[in-house]
C-alpha positions as CSV (number, residue, x, y, z in Angstrom):
1,M,-46.9,24.2,-27.6
2,K,-44.5,25.3,-25.0
3,L,-44.3,25.3,-21.2
4,I,-43.0,28.5,-19.8
5,T,-41.6,28.4,-16.3
6,A,-40.7,31.7,-14.6
7,I,-39.0,32.1,-11.2
8,I,-39.9,35.5,-9.8
9,K,-39.8,37.6,-6.7
10,T,-42.8,36.9,-4.5
11,F,-44.1,40.5,-4.4
12,K,-44.3,40.6,-8.3
13,L,-47.0,37.9,-8.6
14,D,-50.0,40.2,-8.8
15,E,-48.4,42.5,-11.4
16,V,-47.3,39.6,-13.5
17,R,-50.8,37.9,-13.3
18,E,-52.6,41.1,-14.3
19,A,-50.2,41.7,-17.2
20,L,-50.6,38.2,-18.5
21,T,-54.4,38.4,-18.1
22,A,-54.3,41.7,-20.2
23,I,-52.7,39.8,-23.1
24,G,-55.2,37.0,-23.0
25,I,-53.4,34.3,-20.9
26,E,-56.2,32.6,-19.1
27,G,-54.4,30.2,-16.7
28,M,-51.2,29.5,-14.8
29,T,-49.9,27.4,-12.0
30,V,-48.1,29.1,-9.1
31,A,-46.0,27.4,-6.5
32,E,-43.9,28.7,-3.6
33,C,-40.3,27.7,-3.7
34,K,-36.9,28.6,-2.4
35,G,-33.6,29.0,-4.2
36,Y,-30.7,31.1,-5.1
37,G,-28.7,32.1,-8.1
38,R,-25.8,34.5,-8.5
39,Q,-26.8,36.4,-5.4
40,K,-25.8,33.3,-3.3
41,G,-28.4,34.1,-0.6
42,Q,-28.2,37.0,1.8
43,T,-26.7,37.9,5.1
44,E,-29.1,38.7,8.0
45,I,-28.5,39.9,11.5
46,Y,-30.6,38.5,14.3
47,R,-30.1,39.5,17.9
48,G,-26.6,40.7,17.1
49,A,-25.5,37.5,15.4
50,E,-24.9,37.4,11.6
51,Y,-26.1,34.4,9.7
52,V,-26.5,33.6,6.0
53,V,-29.8,32.7,4.4
54,N,-28.8,30.4,1.6
55,F,-32.3,29.9,0.0
56,L,-34.5,32.9,-0.7
57,P,-38.3,32.7,-1.1
58,K,-39.4,32.8,-4.8
59,L,-42.5,31.9,-6.8
60,K,-42.5,29.5,-9.7
61,I,-45.1,30.2,-12.4
62,E,-45.9,27.7,-15.1
63,I,-47.9,28.6,-18.2
64,A,-48.7,26.4,-21.2
65,V,-49.0,28.4,-24.4
66,A,-49.3,27.9,-28.1
67,D,-46.0,28.4,-30.0
68,D,-47.2,31.7,-31.5
69,R,-47.7,33.2,-28.0
70,V,-44.3,32.3,-26.5
71,E,-42.4,35.5,-27.3
72,Q,-45.2,37.8,-26.1
73,V,-45.5,35.9,-22.8
74,I,-41.7,36.0,-22.2
75,E,-41.6,39.7,-23.0
76,T,-44.5,40.5,-20.7
77,I,-43.1,38.5,-17.7
78,S,-39.6,40.0,-18.3
79,Q,-40.9,43.6,-18.3
80,V,-43.2,43.3,-15.4
81,A,-41.1,41.1,-13.1
82,R,-37.9,43.2,-13.6
83,T,-36.8,45.3,-10.7
84,G,-33.2,45.8,-12.0
85,K,-31.8,44.3,-8.9
86,I,-30.1,41.0,-8.3
87,G,-32.5,38.1,-7.8
88,D,-35.2,39.1,-10.3
89,G,-35.4,35.5,-11.5
90,K,-35.2,33.4,-14.6
91,I,-37.5,32.2,-17.4
92,F,-37.2,28.7,-18.9
93,V,-39.0,27.5,-22.0
94,F,-39.7,23.7,-22.6
95,S,-41.3,21.9,-25.5
96,L,-44.7,20.6,-24.5
97,E,-45.6,17.3,-26.3
98,N,-49.3,17.3,-25.4
99,A,-52.0,18.7,-23.1
100,I,-55.3,17.1,-22.2
101,R,-58.3,18.9,-20.6
102,I,-59.6,16.3,-18.2
103,R,-63.2,17.5,-18.1
104,T,-63.8,17.5,-21.9
105,G,-61.0,15.2,-23.3
106,E,-59.7,18.0,-25.6
107,T,-56.1,17.6,-26.6
108,G,-53.3,19.7,-27.9
109,A,-53.7,23.5,-28.3
110,E,-57.5,23.2,-27.8
111,A,-56.9,22.0,-24.3
112,L,-55.0,25.1,-23.3
């Protein structure tokens, strides 16, 4: 099992969720976050004064999947979340040792 964490632009959430649902992904966790990468934030002008916004709003999506679904999920997120502009985000993949469904006690891939 793997835990896929994707950092995406906020306005891409609905498209990504719909695309993942279409390939059979039934659940995800979404959290609002702020950050920056190579774009180093952005410059804004407010009432004639210029200032730098160092942290940009993003969304962090976490999805636990069986090993055989990892590439499909990565490809789906990459295609749908891509705008071609700086700040599209990143995808990280972590090994997931175990998962437990609290309600039933199921473990491992059955809990996903």
